[in-house]
C-alpha positions as a printed Julia matrix, in Angstrom:
110×3 Matrix{Float64}:
  -3.51    1.34  -16.07
  -0.44    3.44  -16.8
  -2.08    6.52  -15.31
  -2.93    4.63  -12.13
   0.62    3.25  -11.85
   1.92    6.8   -12.25
  -0.43    7.91   -9.46
   0.94    5.18   -7.21
   4.51    6.17   -8.08
   3.83    9.84   -7.26
   2.17    8.91   -3.97
   5.06    6.67   -2.94
   7.73    9.23   -3.87
   5.94   12.15   -2.16
   5.33   10.12    1.01
   8.62    8.22    1.02
   6.69    4.94    1.1
   8.99    2.07    2.04
  11.95    4.44    1.84
  11.49    5.43   -1.82
  13.56    8.54   -2.53
  12.71    9.33   -6.17
  10.96    8.1    -9.32
  13.97    6.14  -10.54
  14.22    4.35   -7.19
  10.51    3.45   -7.39
  10.89    2.1   -10.94
  13.84   -0.03   -9.91
  11.86   -1.52   -7.02
   8.98   -2.52   -9.3
  11.35   -4.08  -11.84
  11.7    -1.26  -14.35
  14.26    1.28  -15.44
  14.2     4.89  -14.3
  14.91    5.96  -17.87
  11.5     4.67  -19.01
   9.44    7.08  -16.91
   9.27    9.87  -19.49
   8.32    7.39  -22.25
   5.5     6.06  -20.08
   4.28    9.55  -19.22
   3.98   10.55  -22.88
   2.44    7.23  -23.91
   5.3     5.81  -25.98
   5.7     2.93  -23.55
   3.53    1.16  -20.98
   4.14   -0.51  -17.67
   4.5    -4.26  -18.05
   2.5    -6.9   -16.19
   5.64   -7.77  -14.25
   6.08   -4.14  -13.17
   2.45   -3.98  -12.02
   2.98   -7.18  -10.07
   6.2    -5.7    -8.69
   4.28   -2.66   -7.44
   1.84   -5.0    -5.73
   4.61   -6.92   -4.02
   6.93   -4.02   -3.16
   4.31   -1.47   -2.12
   1.19   -3.49   -1.36
  -0.63   -1.9    -4.31
  -4.2    -3.05   -4.82
  -4.42   -4.64   -8.29
  -8.11   -3.74   -8.42
  -7.05   -0.09   -8.15
  -4.69   -0.46  -11.11
  -7.47   -1.94  -13.26
 -10.02    0.66  -12.18
 -12.26   -1.58  -10.07
 -11.43    0.08   -6.74
 -10.56    3.5    -5.4
  -8.34    2.0    -2.7
  -4.74    2.42   -3.88
  -3.34   -0.08   -1.41
  -4.6    -3.46   -0.25
  -4.9    -1.91    3.18
  -5.99    1.67    3.68
  -2.3     2.43    4.31
   0.84    0.43    4.03
   1.43   -0.89    7.51
   4.55   -2.22    9.12
   4.39   -5.49   11.03
   4.57   -3.49   14.27
   1.59   -1.32   13.22
  -0.46   -4.42   12.36
   0.46   -6.02   15.7
  -0.55   -2.86   17.59
  -3.91   -2.82   15.77
  -4.46   -6.5    16.63
  -3.67   -5.93   20.32
  -6.02   -2.95   20.42
  -8.81   -5.01   18.83
  -8.33   -7.76   21.43
  -8.4    -5.21   24.25
 -11.65   -3.74   22.94
 -13.23   -7.18   22.56
 -12.1    -8.12   26.08
 -13.52   -4.91   27.55
 -16.83   -5.48   25.72
 -17.1    -9.06   27.0
 -16.49   -7.9    30.58
 -19.23   -5.27   30.25
 -21.72   -7.71   28.72
 -21.07  -10.3    31.46
 -21.48   -7.67   34.16
 -18.0    -8.37   35.45
 -15.61   -5.76   36.69
 -12.09   -5.64   35.38
 -10.81   -4.22   38.67
  -8.46   -6.43   40.58
C-alpha cells in the first residue's frame, strides 16, 4: 500500500493535482507530515489508514487501487472539476437527444 500511495503522491505533485506544489504539501493535505516522506520511502514508517482515507477525500483516490484490486488510480479516470462533470453531462444529454431524434425520424431543424 505504501508504494501505491507514493505513486499517487508522485502523480499529484508532477501534475499539480488540486494545486499540489510539492511532496510536503501533498502529505499535509492527506493528514501527514512532510518530514515523514523519507521514512516511508525507506520502509521505516508506513502511511496510516487516516492518511489513505485523506488521499481518497482530498484527491479522489480509488481505495481499490491502494489495496491492489484495481489499476485505476482515481475513482474517475481523471480528477474532474464540477464544471468538467457538468460539461460531460450536458454532452451526454445532447447525444441522447440527437439519437432519439434520429430514431423517431424527426428533424431537429426549426
